[in-house]
C-alpha positions as CSV (number, residue, x, y, z in Angstrom):
1,M,0.0,0.0,0.0
2,G,2.9,2.3,0.7
3,E,4.0,2.2,-2.9
4,L,0.5,3.0,-4.2
5,T,0.0,5.9,-1.7
6,G,3.5,7.2,-2.6
7,L,2.6,7.1,-6.3
8,T,-0.7,8.8,-5.7
9,L,1.0,11.6,-3.7
10,F,3.7,12.0,-6.4
11,I,1.0,12.3,-9.1
12,F,-1.1,14.6,-7.2
13,G,2.1,16.7,-6.5
14,M,2.9,16.9,-10.2
15,M,-0.7,17.9,-11.0
16,R,-0.4,20.8,-8.4
17,V,3.1,21.9,-9.9
18,E,1.6,21.8,-13.4
19,S,-1.5,23.8,-12.6
20,S,0.2,26.4,-10.6
21,L,3.0,26.9,-13.1
22,K,0.3,27.2,-15.8
23,E,-1.4,30.0,-13.7
24,M,1.8,31.8,-13.0
25,A,3.0,31.6,-16.7
26,G,0.0,32.6,-18.6
27,R,0.2,35.1,-21.4
28,P,4.1,35.6,-21.4
29,F,4.7,31.9,-22.3
30,K,2.1,32.0,-24.9
31,K,3.7,35.1,-26.5
32,F,7.2,33.5,-26.2
33,L,6.0,30.3,-28.1
34,Q,4.3,32.5,-30.7
35,N,7.3,34.7,-31.2
36,Q,10.1,32.1,-31.0
37,T,8.7,29.5,-33.5
38,K,9.4,31.3,-36.8
39,H,12.1,28.8,-37.7
40,P,12.1,25.0,-36.9
41,L,15.3,25.1,-34.8
42,K,14.0,28.0,-32.7
43,A,10.7,26.1,-32.2
44,V,12.5,23.0,-30.9
45,L,14.4,25.3,-28.5
46,A,11.2,27.1,-27.5
47,G,9.2,23.8,-27.1
48,T,12.0,22.5,-24.8
49,T,12.1,25.7,-22.8
50,V,8.4,26.1,-22.2
51,T,7.8,22.5,-21.3
52,A,10.8,22.4,-19.0
53,V,9.4,25.3,-17.1
54,L,5.7,24.4,-17.2
55,Q,6.4,20.7,-16.7
56,S,3.5,19.7,-18.9
57,S,3.9,18.7,-22.5
58,S,0.0,18.5,-22.7
59,V,-0.3,22.4,-21.8
60,V,2.3,23.2,-24.5
61,L,0.6,20.9,-27.1
62,L,-2.7,22.6,-26.4
63,M,-1.1,26.0,-27.0
64,V,0.4,24.7,-30.3
65,L,-3.0,23.4,-31.4
66,S,-4.6,26.8,-30.8
67,F,-1.8,28.7,-32.7
68,V,-2.0,26.2,-35.7
69,G,-5.8,26.4,-35.7
70,A,-5.6,30.2,-35.8
71,G,-3.0,30.2,-38.6
72,I,-0.4,31.8,-36.3
73,M,2.0,28.9,-36.5
74,E,3.0,26.8,-39.5
75,M,2.6,23.0,-39.3
76,R,6.4,22.4,-39.7
77,N,7.0,24.7,-36.7
78,A,4.3,23.2,-34.6
79,L,5.9,19.7,-35.1
80,A,9.3,21.2,-34.1
81,V,7.7,22.4,-30.9
82,V,6.3,19.0,-30.2
83,L,10.0,17.6,-30.7
84,G,11.3,20.1,-28.2
85,S,8.4,19.4,-25.9
86,N,9.4,15.7,-25.7
87,L,12.9,16.7,-24.7
88,G,11.6,19.3,-22.3
89,T,9.7,16.7,-20.2
90,T,13.1,15.1,-19.2
91,L,13.9,18.0,-17.0
92,D,11.6,16.5,-14.4
93,S,13.4,13.3,-14.5
94,W,16.7,15.1,-13.7
95,V,15.1,17.0,-10.8
96,V,13.7,13.7,-9.3
97,A,17.0,11.9,-9.8
98,I,19.1,14.5,-8.3
99,F,17.0,16.0,-5.6
100,G,14.8,13.0,-4.8
101,F,17.6,10.4,-4.5
102,K,20.9,12.1,-4.2
103,L,20.1,15.0,-1.9
104,E,17.1,13.4,-0.1
105,I,15.1,16.8,-0.2
106,E,12.1,15.0,1.3
107,K,13.6,16.0,4.7
108,L,12.8,19.6,3.8
109,S,9.5,18.8,2.2
110,Y,7.5,18.7,5.5
111,P,8.5,22.3,6.6
112,I,8.0,23.5,3.0
113,L,4.5,21.9,2.9
114,S,3.6,23.6,6.2
115,V,4.7,27.0,5.0
116,A,2.9,26.6,1.7
117,L,-0.3,25.5,3.4
118,L,-0.2,28.6,5.6
119,G,0.3,30.6,2.3
120,L,-2.9,29.1,1.0
121,I,-4.8,29.9,4.1
122,F,-3.8,33.4,4.7
123,F,-3.1,34.7,1.2
124,R,-6.2,33.3,-0.8
125,S,-7.0,36.7,-2.2
126,R,-3.4,37.4,-3.4
127,S,-3.1,35.4,-6.7
128,R,0.7,35.4,-7.0
129,I,1.3,34.1,-3.4
130,R,-1.5,31.6,-3.8
131,H,-0.2,30.2,-7.0
132,F,3.4,30.0,-5.6
133,S,2.1,28.4,-2.5
134,E,0.2,25.8,-4.7
135,F,3.5,25.2,-6.4
136,L,5.3,24.6,-3.1
137,V,2.5,22.2,-2.0
138,G,2.9,20.1,-5.2
139,F,6.7,20.2,-5.0
140,S,6.6,19.0,-1.4
141,L,4.1,16.3,-2.0
142,L,5.9,15.1,-5.1
143,F,9.1,14.4,-3.0
144,I,7.1,13.1,0.1
145,G,5.4,10.6,-2.3
146,L,8.8,9.7,-3.8
147,A,10.2,9.0,-0.3
148,W,7.3,6.7,0.5
149,M,7.8,4.9,-2.9
150,K,11.6,4.3,-2.0
151,I,10.7,2.9,1.4
152,S,8.2,0.5,0.0
153,A,10.5,-0.6,-2.8
154,A,13.3,-1.3,-0.3
155,S,11.0,-3.8,1.4
156,L,10.3,-5.6,-1.9
157,A,13.9,-6.3,-2.7
158,N,14.2,-10.0,-2.0
159,P,16.4,-12.4,-4.0
160,D,13.5,-14.5,-5.5
161,L,11.7,-11.3,-6.8
162,L,15.0,-10.0,-8.2
163,E,15.8,-13.2,-9.9
164,G,12.3,-13.4,-11.4
165,L,12.5,-9.8,-12.8
166,T,16.1,-10.0,-14.2
167,S,15.5,-13.4,-15.9
168,K,13.3,-11.6,-18.3
169,T,14.7,-9.9,-21.4
170,P,14.6,-6.1,-21.0
171,Y,12.4,-5.9,-24.1
172,W,9.5,-7.3,-22.0
173,F,9.6,-4.0,-20.0
174,I,8.8,-1.8,-23.1
175,P,5.1,-2.8,-23.2
176,I,5.1,-2.6,-19.4
177,G,6.3,0.9,-19.5
178,F,3.9,1.8,-22.2
179,L,0.8,0.2,-20.5
180,F,1.6,1.7,-17.1
181,T,2.0,5.3,-18.6
182,V,-1.4,4.9,-20.6
183,A,-3.0,3.8,-17.3
184,I,-1.8,6.6,-15.1
185,Q,-1.4,9.3,-17.9
186,S,1.9,10.5,-16.4
187,S,5.3,9.6,-18.0
188,S,6.9,11.5,-15.0
189,A,5.2,9.1,-12.5
190,T,6.4,6.1,-14.6
191,M,9.9,7.5,-14.6
192,A,9.7,8.1,-10.8
193,I,8.7,4.4,-10.3
194,T,11.4,3.2,-12.6
195,L,14.0,5.4,-10.8
196,T,12.8,4.0,-7.4
197,A,13.0,0.3,-8.7
198,L,16.5,0.9,-10.1
199,H,17.6,2.7,-6.9
200,S,16.3,-0.1,-4.8
201,G,18.0,-2.8,-7.0
202,L,14.7,-4.2,-8.1
203,I,15.6,-4.1,-11.7
204,P,19.0,-3.6,-13.6
205,L,19.7,-0.5,-15.7
206,E,18.7,-2.2,-19.1
207,H,15.3,-3.2,-17.8
208,A,14.8,0.3,-16.5
209,A,15.8,1.9,-19.9
210,A,13.3,-0.4,-21.6
211,M,10.5,0.9,-19.2
212,V,11.5,4.5,-20.2
213,I,11.3,3.6,-23.9
214,G,7.7,2.3,-23.5
215,A,6.8,5.3,-21.3
216,E,7.9,7.7,-24.2
217,L,5.2,6.1,-26.4
218,G,2.6,6.0,-23.7
219,T,2.6,9.7,-23.2
220,C,1.2,10.4,-26.7
221,I,-2.0,8.2,-26.3
222,K,-3.9,10.9,-24.5
223,I,-3.2,13.4,-27.3
224,V,-4.2,10.8,-30.0
225,L,-7.5,10.0,-28.2
226,G,-8.2,13.7,-27.8
227,A,-7.9,14.3,-31.6
228,I,-10.5,11.7,-32.5
229,G,-13.3,13.7,-34.2
230,G,-11.3,16.8,-34.0
231,I,-10.3,19.3,-36.7
232,P,-7.7,18.3,-39.2
233,D,-4.8,20.3,-37.7
234,K,-5.4,18.7,-34.3
235,K,-5.2,15.2,-36.0
236,R,-1.9,16.2,-37.8
237,V,-0.2,17.4,-34.6
238,A,-1.4,14.3,-32.7
239,L,-0.4,12.0,-35.5
240,G,3.0,13.7,-35.7
241,N,3.6,13.2,-32.2
242,L,2.6,9.5,-32.5
243,Y,5.1,9.0,-35.4
244,F,7.8,10.7,-33.5
245,N,7.4,8.4,-30.6
246,I,7.0,5.2,-32.6
247,V,10.2,5.9,-34.5
248,T,11.9,6.8,-31.2
249,L,10.7,3.5,-29.6
250,I,12.0,1.4,-32.5
251,L,15.4,3.2,-32.7
252,A,15.8,3.1,-28.9
253,A,15.0,-0.5,-28.8
254,V,17.6,-1.2,-31.5
255,I,20.4,0.7,-29.8
256,L,19.5,-0.2,-26.2
257,Y,22.6,-2.0,-25.3
258,P,25.1,0.1,-27.4
259,L,23.8,3.4,-26.0
260,I,23.8,2.2,-22.4
261,S,27.4,0.8,-22.9
262,L,28.4,4.3,-24.4
263,I,26.8,6.1,-21.4
264,G,28.6,3.7,-19.0
265,Y,31.9,4.6,-20.7
266,F,31.5,8.3,-19.4
267,L,29.7,7.6,-16.1
268,S,30.7,5.3,-13.2
269,E,28.8,2.2,-12.1
270,S,27.7,4.2,-9.0
271,E,25.5,6.5,-11.0
272,P,22.7,4.2,-12.3
273,L,20.0,6.9,-11.9
274,I,21.9,9.5,-13.7
275,K,22.7,7.0,-16.5
276,L,18.9,6.3,-16.8
277,V,18.2,10.0,-17.2
278,V,20.9,10.5,-19.6
279,F,19.5,7.5,-21.7
280,Q,16.0,9.2,-21.6
281,T,17.5,12.6,-22.6
282,S,19.7,11.0,-25.4
283,I,16.9,9.2,-27.2
284,N,14.9,12.3,-27.3
285,L,17.9,14.3,-28.7
286,I,18.4,11.5,-31.2
287,S,14.8,11.9,-32.3
288,I,15.3,15.6,-32.8
289,L,18.4,15.1,-34.9
290,I,16.7,12.5,-37.0
291,F,13.3,14.4,-37.8
292,L,14.5,18.0,-37.7
293,P,16.3,18.1,-41.1
294,F,13.0,16.5,-42.7
295,I,10.5,18.4,-40.8
296,K,9.1,20.3,-43.8
297,R,8.7,17.1,-45.8
298,F,7.1,15.5,-42.8
299,A,4.7,18.4,-42.4
300,D,3.8,18.2,-46.1
301,F,3.1,14.4,-45.7
302,L,0.7,15.2,-42.8
303,E,-1.0,17.9,-44.8
304,R,-1.6,15.4,-47.5
305,K,-2.7,12.7,-44.9
306,Y,-5.5,14.9,-43.5
307,T,-6.7,17.5,-46.1
308,K,-9.6,19.8,-45.8
309,D,-11.7,17.6,-48.0
310,E,-11.2,14.7,-45.6
311,A,-12.4,16.7,-42.7
312,P,-16.1,17.3,-42.1
313,D,-16.7,20.4,-44.3
314,P,-18.7,23.0,-42.1
315,T,-20.3,24.5,-45.1
316,L,-23.6,23.3,-46.5
317,F,-24.0,25.6,-49.6
318,I,-21.1,27.6,-50.8
319,H,-18.8,24.6,-51.5
320,N,-21.8,22.7,-53.0
321,A,-22.9,25.1,-55.8
322,A,-23.6,22.4,-58.2
323,K,-26.4,21.0,-56.1
324,Y,-28.1,24.4,-56.2
325,D,-28.3,25.1,-59.8
326,G,-29.8,28.7,-60.6
327,K,-28.4,30.1,-57.3
328,D,-25.7,32.8,-57.6
329,E,-22.8,33.4,-55.2
330,L,-24.9,35.9,-53.0
331,D,-27.8,33.5,-52.8
332,L,-25.4,30.7,-51.6
333,V,-23.7,33.0,-49.0
334,E,-27.2,34.0,-47.6
335,M,-28.3,30.4,-47.4
336,E,-25.0,29.6,-45.7
337,I,-25.4,32.4,-43.2
338,S,-29.0,31.4,-42.5
339,A,-27.7,27.8,-41.7
340,M,-25.0,29.3,-39.6
341,L,-27.6,31.3,-37.6
342,R,-29.4,27.9,-36.9
343,R,-26.2,26.4,-35.7
344,A,-25.5,29.3,-33.5
345,F,-28.9,29.0,-31.8
346,L,-28.2,25.4,-31.2
347,L,-24.8,25.9,-29.8
348,N,-26.1,28.5,-27.4
349,R,-28.8,26.1,-26.4
350,K,-26.0,23.5,-25.7
351,G,-24.0,26.1,-23.7
352,L,-27.1,27.0,-21.6
353,D,-28.2,23.3,-21.4
354,I,-31.8,24.0,-22.6
355,L,-33.6,21.6,-25.0
356,P,-36.0,22.6,-27.7
357,D,-39.5,21.4,-27.3
358,D,-39.7,17.9,-28.9
359,K,-43.3,18.4,-29.7
360,T,-43.5,22.0,-31.0
361,D,-40.0,22.2,-32.3
362,E,-39.3,18.8,-33.7
363,S,-36.8,19.7,-36.3
364,W,-34.9,21.8,-33.9
365,F,-35.0,19.0,-31.2
366,S,-33.6,16.6,-33.7
367,S,-30.8,19.0,-34.7
368,F,-30.0,19.6,-31.0
369,K,-29.7,15.9,-30.3
370,K,-27.2,15.5,-33.2
371,L,-25.2,18.4,-31.7
372,T,-25.1,16.9,-28.2
373,Q,-24.2,13.5,-29.4
374,S,-21.4,14.8,-31.6
375,Q,-17.9,13.7,-30.7
376,L,-16.8,17.4,-30.6
377,S,-16.8,19.4,-27.5
378,Y,-18.6,22.6,-26.9
379,E,-15.3,24.5,-27.4
380,E,-14.6,22.6,-30.6
381,E,-18.1,23.3,-31.9
382,Y,-17.5,27.0,-31.2
383,Q,-14.1,26.8,-33.1
384,K,-15.9,25.1,-35.9
385,L,-18.5,28.0,-36.1
386,K,-15.6,30.4,-36.3
387,F,-14.0,28.4,-39.0
388,L,-17.3,28.5,-40.9
389,Q,-17.2,32.3,-40.7
390,G,-13.7,32.2,-42.1
391,E,-14.8,29.9,-45.0
392,I,-17.6,32.2,-45.9
393,I,-15.3,35.2,-45.9
394,L,-12.8,33.3,-48.1
395,Y,-15.5,32.3,-50.5
396,I,-16.6,36.0,-50.8
397,Q,-13.1,37.1,-51.4
398,D,-12.5,34.4,-54.1
399,S,-15.7,35.4,-55.9
400,Q,-15.5,37.7,-58.8
401,Q,-16.7,40.8,-56.9
402,E,-15.9,43.2,-59.8
403,K,-19.1,41.8,-61.6
404,F,-21.3,42.9,-58.6
405,D,-23.2,46.1,-59.0
406,L,-23.7,48.6,-56.0
407,A,-26.8,46.9,-54.7
408,E,-25.2,43.5,-54.7
409,I,-22.0,44.9,-52.9
410,G,-24.5,46.5,-50.3
411,R,-26.2,43.1,-49.9
412,L,-22.8,41.5,-49.5
413,N,-21.6,43.9,-46.7
414,E,-25.0,43.3,-44.9
415,L,-24.5,39.5,-45.0
416,L,-21.0,40.0,-43.6
417,S,-22.4,42.1,-40.8
418,V,-24.9,39.4,-40.0
419,C,-22.1,36.9,-39.9
420,R,-20.2,39.0,-37.4
421,E,-23.3,39.5,-35.2
422,I,-23.8,35.7,-35.1
423,I,-20.3,35.2,-33.7
424,H,-20.7,37.9,-31.3
425,G,-23.9,36.3,-30.0
426,V,-22.2,32.9,-29.4
427,K,-19.1,34.4,-28.0
428,N,-21.1,36.1,-25.2
429,I,-22.4,32.8,-24.0
430,K,-19.0,31.1,-24.4
431,D,-17.5,33.8,-22.1
432,I,-19.8,32.9,-19.3
433,R,-19.8,29.2,-19.8
434,H,-17.8,28.5,-16.6
435,N,-20.3,30.6,-14.6
436,L,-23.2,28.7,-16.0
437,I,-21.5,25.4,-15.0
438,D,-20.9,26.6,-11.5
439,L,-24.5,27.8,-11.2
440,A,-25.8,24.5,-12.4
441,D,-23.7,22.7,-9.7
442,S,-24.3,25.4,-7.0
443,G,-25.1,24.2,-3.5
444,E,-26.8,27.6,-2.8
445,D,-30.5,27.2,-3.3
446,E,-31.1,30.8,-4.4
447,M,-28.3,30.7,-7.0
448,F,-29.6,27.4,-8.3
449,L,-33.0,28.9,-8.6
450,L,-31.8,31.9,-10.5
451,F,-30.1,29.5,-12.9
452,K,-33.3,27.4,-13.5
453,T,-35.3,30.7,-14.0
454,L,-32.7,31.9,-16.4
455,Q,-32.9,28.7,-18.3
456,E,-36.7,28.9,-18.6
457,R,-36.4,32.5,-20.0
458,E,-33.8,31.5,-22.4
459,A,-35.8,28.5,-23.7
460,V,-38.7,30.9,-24.5
461,F,-36.3,33.4,-26.1
462,Y,-34.7,30.9,-28.5
463,S,-38.1,29.3,-29.3
464,K,-39.3,32.7,-30.5
465,L,-36.2,33.3,-32.5
466,E,-36.4,29.8,-34.1
467,S,-40.0,30.1,-35.0
468,V,-39.3,33.5,-36.7
469,L,-36.5,31.9,-38.7
470,D,-38.7,29.0,-39.7
471,I,-41.8,30.9,-40.8
472,Q,-41.5,33.2,-43.9
473,I,-43.6,36.3,-43.1
474,P,-44.1,39.7,-44.9
475,S,-41.4,42.3,-44.2
476,T,-43.9,44.7,-42.3
477,Q,-44.6,42.0,-39.9
478,I,-40.8,41.1,-39.6
479,Q,-40.0,44.6,-38.5
480,S,-42.8,44.7,-36.1
481,Q,-41.9,41.4,-34.5
482,M,-38.2,42.2,-34.3
483,K,-39.1,45.6,-32.6
484,S,-41.2,43.8,-30.1
485,L,-38.5,41.2,-29.5
486,F,-35.9,43.9,-28.9
487,R,-38.3,46.0,-26.6
488,N,-39.2,42.9,-24.5
489,N,-35.5,41.9,-24.3
490,K,-34.7,45.3,-22.8
491,I,-37.6,45.3,-20.4
492,E,-36.9,41.9,-19.2
493,H,-33.2,42.6,-18.7
494,E,-34.0,45.6,-16.5
495,Q,-36.5,43.5,-14.6
496,V,-34.1,40.8,-13.6
497,I,-31.4,43.3,-12.7
498,S,-34.0,45.0,-10.4
499,N,-35.0,41.7,-8.9
500,L,-31.3,40.8,-8.3
501,F,-30.7,44.0,-6.3
502,G,-33.9,43.2,-4.3
503,Q,-32.4,39.9,-3.4
504,L,-29.1,41.5,-2.3
505,H,-31.1,44.0,-0.2
506,T,-32.9,41.2,1.6
507,K,-29.6,39.3,2.1
508,E,-31.0,36.3,0.0
509,I,-27.6,36.4,-2.0
510,S,-24.2,37.8,-1.3
511,E,-22.3,40.7,-2.9
512,M,-20.1,38.2,-4.7
513,E,-23.0,36.3,-6.1
514,V,-24.6,39.6,-7.4
515,S,-21.4,40.4,-9.1
516,T,-21.5,37.1,-10.8
517,M,-25.0,37.3,-11.9
518,L,-24.7,40.9,-13.2
519,N,-21.9,39.6,-15.5
520,V,-24.0,36.6,-16.6
521,Y,-27.0,38.8,-17.3
522,R,-25.0,41.3,-19.2
523,E,-23.5,38.8,-21.5
524,I,-26.9,37.2,-22.1
525,Y,-28.5,40.6,-22.9
526,S,-25.6,41.4,-25.3
527,S,-26.0,37.9,-27.0
528,H,-29.8,38.5,-27.3
529,K,-29.2,41.9,-29.0
530,A,-26.7,40.4,-31.4
531,F,-29.1,37.6,-32.4
532,I,-32.1,40.0,-32.8
533,H,-30.0,42.2,-35.1
534,A,-28.7,39.3,-37.0
535,L,-32.1,37.7,-37.5
536,S,-33.8,41.0,-38.4
537,D,-31.1,42.0,-40.9
538,L,-30.9,38.5,-42.5
539,L,-34.7,38.4,-43.1
540,K,-34.7,42.0,-44.5
541,I,-31.9,41.0,-46.9
542,G,-33.9,37.9,-48.0
543,D,-37.2,39.8,-48.4
544,P,-37.8,40.3,-52.2
545,E,-40.0,43.4,-51.4
546,N,-37.2,45.0,-49.5
């Protein structure tokens, strides 16, 4: 049990270190990655540096995915960052090997933990001190867990067990390292266990090195699983990382004995832990040397592997003009934006967790079920909608605009304005998504009731918008209905704010809770206005009498 408890503490400590460093790093590290990745070699160094500091290749890969998706970073440079990130993760192994085993820093971990916990208790409102205290808590627990693992491992070191382990070929330990890393989703924890086993004499260096080889591949499985059903760029980065690690595994397995012999030539027999860390660092360096000269060709290969045509095309009309004979470019753009508005309504329903009525809104209910059953997360659906906006803009730019007359150019500009309003309306809800999740899980009855009331109002609002979009009505009625929606939206917003202040006055809710709800109501009100404008303008554009 001691080994398991120690491992749990170690993993929890690593998670605390990772999350605190992520909070402390923030924007500067994103800007550093963005600015230092214009060339593959610089991208490798940037990936190594940021991963070494943040101690999380997953965080770095998420940054890379967002940059590639936004067109800020080229695919070849993104892959170079991935290579550097694999090397950067080895810093943790060096820290554990040196401080955890040679300096026995766990003796200082308990007083450090005490100071850190006091920091969390007394400085909760000061973010810098709080995050640094969280880092120290994680750092302390990491080495306390490691100390428990060492004690437990020492008790396991009996001759029969040692003989059973060492009688197996080292190559059996490659799948063991792989499966263990996949199971616990932490190569650092696998490395800590391997170092502990090596330090306690449970396994020889060759077997420990094989465990490390398997762990290198195991780290990328989480990224691969996360890319299933994702956008093409996400698949490319995940696939590139997988290929890197497969090649590294094969090569490391082939040169296992020669590389260990070479390392042994420079290091004494009394340094098995350092030898193992050098081995891990070396195979990642070799991987960089192999792939870096061919990184552009490799990126081109991945581009061909997952092309835009292979990915689900978010457009329904503008890239399928042949199906809609007789429709010109502007007609197709209008149809696309109308479909985009439908998707936006559904996405906001998903963000607010409100179902369409399955009896009165059967088609919307069916579409909503498809959206909720999609493999894509809410965030990915939002990115997909933004990507659709970009596709519409590109289509307009590629069309022969010189043949349009002034009226058509005016119509085009109005359609683009509708497109912007749609994204605005969705982004408002995205920005308060975390607040909505907190409200849905709130243990405070008043706050939970406010959320349920909000959901009921939103369900009515979206049903009204959807019915207007579904039913073709004369332009005079459109404007009257839109003005009524806009007026009622303003009155309702003022009413909920007034009710909120009343609840504050009667002490039903706290000042902090009022602040949260004011932010939520403001964003919802802004989203409503954007959608009303978008729907009103779209219907006016499509009205032949207008």
